[in-house]
C-alpha positions as CSV (number, residue, x, y, z in Angstrom):
1,M,90.6,130.6,84.4
2,D,87.4,132.2,83.3
3,T,88.9,133.6,80.2
4,F,90.5,130.3,79.2
5,T,87.2,128.6,79.3
6,K,85.6,131.3,77.2
7,I,88.4,130.9,74.7
8,I,87.9,127.2,74.5
9,E,84.1,127.7,74.1
10,L,84.7,130.2,71.3
11,L,87.1,127.9,69.5
12,M,84.6,125.0,69.8
13,N,81.7,127.1,68.4
14,L,84.0,127.9,65.4
15,M,84.4,124.3,64.6
16,T,81.8,123.1,62.3
17,A,80.3,119.6,62.2
18,K,82.4,118.8,59.1
19,S,85.7,119.6,60.6
20,Q,84.7,117.6,63.6
21,G,84.0,114.6,61.5
22,I,87.3,115.0,59.7
23,S,89.3,115.2,62.9
24,K,87.6,112.1,64.3
25,Q,88.5,110.3,61.2
26,I,92.0,111.3,61.5
27,V,92.1,110.3,65.1
28,L,90.6,106.9,64.3
29,T,93.1,106.4,61.5
30,A,95.9,107.5,63.7
31,R,94.9,105.0,66.5
32,K,94.8,102.1,64.1
33,L,98.3,102.9,62.7
34,I,99.7,103.4,66.2
35,L,98.3,100.0,67.3
36,L,99.8,98.3,64.1
37,I,103.2,100.0,64.9
38,L,103.1,98.8,68.5
39,L,102.1,95.4,67.7
40,A,105.0,95.2,65.1
41,C,107.5,96.5,67.7
42,L,106.1,94.0,70.3
43,S,106.3,91.2,67.7
44,A,110.0,92.1,66.8
45,A,110.8,92.1,70.5
46,L,109.3,88.8,71.1
47,F,110.9,87.4,68.1
48,C,114.4,88.5,69.4
49,V,113.6,87.2,72.9
50,G,112.5,83.8,71.3
51,V,115.5,83.5,69.1
52,S,117.9,84.3,71.9
53,M,116.2,81.8,74.2
54,V,116.6,79.0,71.4
55,V,120.2,80.0,71.1
56,I,120.7,79.8,74.8
57,D,118.8,76.6,75.3
58,V,120.5,74.9,72.3
59,A,123.8,75.9,73.9
60,Q,122.8,74.4,77.2
61,K,121.0,71.4,75.5
62,I,117.8,71.6,77.5
63,E,114.9,70.4,75.4
64,N,111.8,72.0,77.1
65,P,112.9,75.7,76.9
66,V,113.9,75.2,73.2
67,M,110.3,74.2,72.4
68,V,109.1,77.3,74.2
69,G,111.6,79.6,72.6
70,S,111.0,78.3,69.1
71,I,107.2,78.6,69.5
72,L,107.5,82.1,70.8
73,A,109.8,83.1,68.0
74,S,107.5,81.5,65.4
75,V,104.4,83.3,66.7
76,A,106.1,86.5,67.0
77,L,107.5,86.1,63.4
78,I,103.9,85.4,62.1
79,G,102.8,88.4,63.9
80,L,105.4,90.5,62.4
81,I,104.6,89.3,58.9
82,L,100.8,90.0,59.4
83,C,101.4,93.4,60.7
84,L,103.8,94.6,58.1
85,N,101.6,93.3,55.2
86,Q,100.9,96.2,52.8
87,K,97.2,95.3,52.6
88,Q,96.8,95.6,56.3
89,W,98.4,99.1,56.2
90,L,96.2,100.1,53.4
91,K,93.0,98.8,55.2
92,S,93.9,100.5,58.5
93,S,94.6,103.8,56.8
94,S,91.3,103.6,54.8
95,I,93.2,103.8,51.4
96,K,91.9,101.8,48.5
97,E,94.0,100.0,46.1
98,E,93.7,101.4,42.6
99,A,92.1,98.7,40.4
100,T,94.1,97.7,37.5
101,P,92.4,98.4,34.0
102,R,91.2,95.2,32.5
103,G,90.6,96.6,29.1
104,P,93.3,96.8,26.6
105,S,95.9,99.5,26.8
106,P,95.6,102.6,24.5
107,I,98.7,101.5,22.5
108,E,96.9,98.1,21.9
109,Q,93.7,99.8,20.7
110,A,95.7,102.2,18.4
111,L,97.6,99.2,16.8
112,A,94.4,97.3,16.4
113,L,92.7,100.2,14.6
114,L,96.0,100.7,12.4
115,I,95.9,96.9,11.4
116,T,92.2,97.0,10.8
117,D,92.6,100.1,8.5
118,I,95.4,98.4,6.6
119,V,93.5,95.4,6.1
120,S,90.4,97.2,4.9
121,E,92.4,99.2,2.4
122,R,93.9,96.1,1.0
123,Q,90.6,94.6,0.6
124,L,89.5,97.7,-1.2
125,K,92.5,97.6,-3.6
126,R,91.9,93.9,-4.2
127,A,88.2,94.6,-4.9
128,E,89.1,97.5,-7.4
129,M,91.9,95.4,-9.0
130,G,89.4,92.5,-9.4
131,S,86.8,94.7,-10.9
132,S,89.2,96.5,-13.4
133,S,90.8,93.2,-14.5
134,L,87.2,92.0,-15.1
135,K,86.3,95.0,-17.1
136,K,89.5,94.6,-19.2
137,A,88.7,91.0,-19.8
138,Q,85.2,92.0,-20.8
139,S,86.3,94.8,-23.1
140,D,88.9,92.5,-24.8
141,E,86.2,90.1,-25.9
């Protein structure tokens, strides 16, 4: 027993503060995910119970248990939807969604530059043609 405690003390001394922080973060994240999974399973079970109560009660035509069963089923369904929401999973696992780029795509930028280049070349050609035709008109006089 004494050697076992010595081994544990040795292992604890080897762990640095950084690795302890990482392991704590992993444990916290795992707890959040496990709670979400348990809540989703519980909501699914309650939904099944509620739906079965509604079916049984509708078959027996008793009004009050139908209301209770439908309320239970709707609450469980809302809980299930909230648990299985993608943003909830990302939030609990500390994963941030990647922001979509708001600027123009590289293809759009390349096409815009190409079009601008073509337009500027045409303007230069027109200016050259205008000046050369003006020179010809002056030389003809």
